[in-house]
Legacy VTK file of the C-alpha trace (Angstrom):
# vtk DataFile Version 3.0
C-alpha trace
ASCII
DATASET POLYDATA
POINTS 117 float
-15.313 -13.017 29.106
-14.429 -16.498 27.875
-11.260 -17.694 26.171
-12.940 -16.903 22.821
-13.004 -13.226 23.836
-9.237 -12.956 24.240
-7.244 -11.375 21.399
-6.666 -13.804 18.544
-3.350 -14.449 16.782
-3.072 -13.140 13.240
-0.543 -15.717 12.034
-1.572 -17.627 8.933
-1.592 -21.376 9.709
1.148 -23.354 7.967
-0.104 -26.829 8.869
-3.020 -28.805 7.502
-6.214 -28.044 9.422
-8.863 -30.606 10.297
-12.273 -30.685 11.941
-12.612 -32.726 15.118
-15.886 -31.659 16.804
-18.847 -29.287 16.452
-18.025 -25.596 16.791
-18.617 -23.904 20.146
-20.381 -20.563 19.657
-21.102 -19.911 23.333
-19.483 -16.462 23.251
-21.066 -15.241 20.012
-20.958 -11.477 20.803
-17.156 -11.715 21.020
-16.620 -14.382 18.347
-15.511 -12.973 14.960
-17.033 -15.722 12.831
-20.033 -15.805 10.505
-21.178 -18.319 7.901
-18.839 -17.065 5.172
-15.884 -15.513 7.004
-13.875 -15.730 10.229
-10.860 -14.121 11.876
-7.654 -15.900 10.786
-6.973 -16.737 14.436
-9.997 -19.061 14.372
-8.690 -21.206 11.492
-8.607 -24.789 12.679
-11.410 -24.200 15.178
-14.172 -22.916 12.881
-14.740 -24.077 9.320
-15.776 -21.298 6.928
-14.992 -20.662 3.246
-12.745 -17.650 3.991
-10.524 -16.307 6.773
-9.400 -12.681 7.132
-6.470 -10.964 8.804
-7.832 -7.972 10.757
-7.151 -4.498 9.340
-6.937 -1.928 12.174
-9.058 1.179 11.605
-9.736 4.198 13.822
-13.118 5.811 14.462
-13.139 9.387 13.108
-16.190 10.170 15.249
-18.330 8.324 17.772
-20.478 5.682 16.081
-22.878 2.889 16.925
-21.669 -0.697 16.685
-24.605 -2.679 15.261
-25.562 -6.346 15.082
-26.309 -6.071 11.336
-24.862 -4.018 8.488
-27.832 -1.705 8.030
-29.160 1.469 9.706
-31.875 -0.433 11.587
-29.437 -3.067 12.898
-29.686 -3.467 16.654
-27.301 -1.221 18.589
-24.644 -3.079 20.595
-22.749 -0.104 22.029
-21.276 3.262 21.115
-17.700 3.275 19.864
-15.756 6.389 20.878
-13.886 8.649 18.479
-10.286 7.418 18.273
-11.201 3.857 19.246
-9.611 1.056 17.198
-11.890 -1.266 15.223
-10.331 -4.341 13.565
-12.058 -4.679 10.181
-12.528 -8.171 8.744
-14.888 -7.340 5.857
-16.235 -4.299 3.998
-19.405 -4.425 1.906
-22.421 -2.256 1.137
-21.124 0.779 3.025
-20.492 -1.213 6.229
-17.451 -2.725 7.930
-17.748 -5.960 9.920
-15.170 -6.558 12.599
-14.231 -6.415 16.245
-13.761 -3.528 18.668
-10.188 -3.673 19.979
-11.089 -2.503 23.505
-13.641 -5.168 24.473
-13.550 -7.522 21.434
-17.266 -7.039 20.733
-18.130 -8.046 17.143
-20.441 -6.043 14.908
-20.869 -3.576 12.055
-19.999 0.123 11.694
-20.573 2.467 8.774
-17.520 2.823 6.521
-17.843 6.617 6.581
-16.835 6.805 10.261
-13.593 4.797 10.084
-10.191 5.270 8.492
-7.203 2.953 8.202
-4.831 3.176 11.147
-1.594 4.913 10.164
LINES 1 118
117 0 1 2 3 4 5 6 7 8 9 10 11 12 13 14 15 16 17 18 19 20 21 22 23 24 25 26 27 28 29 30 31 32 33 34 35 36 37 38 39 40 41 42 43 44 45 46 47 48 49 50 51 52 53 54 55 56 57 58 59 60 61 62 63 64 65 66 67 68 69 70 71 72 73 74 75 76 77 78 79 80 81 82 83 84 85 86 87 88 89 90 91 92 93 94 95 96 97 98 99 100 101 102 103 104 105 106 107 108 109 110 111 112 113 114 115 116
């Protein structure tokens, strides 16, 4: 796992951010960034229109983490019941985020997760 796959800070930046070089996406499976949204911990390293603070959710039952937010999205791995999934976006019945255990990024159905108490 590269440095990109280590847990990211959730602090909101208080300084002005600037771009200094092209983005490195060498660890894409573990990089919570897409064209419109990124994890707040990536602010200053990746330029996107929006950043999100992760919202911890728990899997109510085992579910497949997919590479796209649709039933035919490619399976990445099975998430176990009770596993924590950090949600960054919810749309169309799917949550996009990052598995807490191995930091793999993907989509799960909203029906199988609930907010962590």
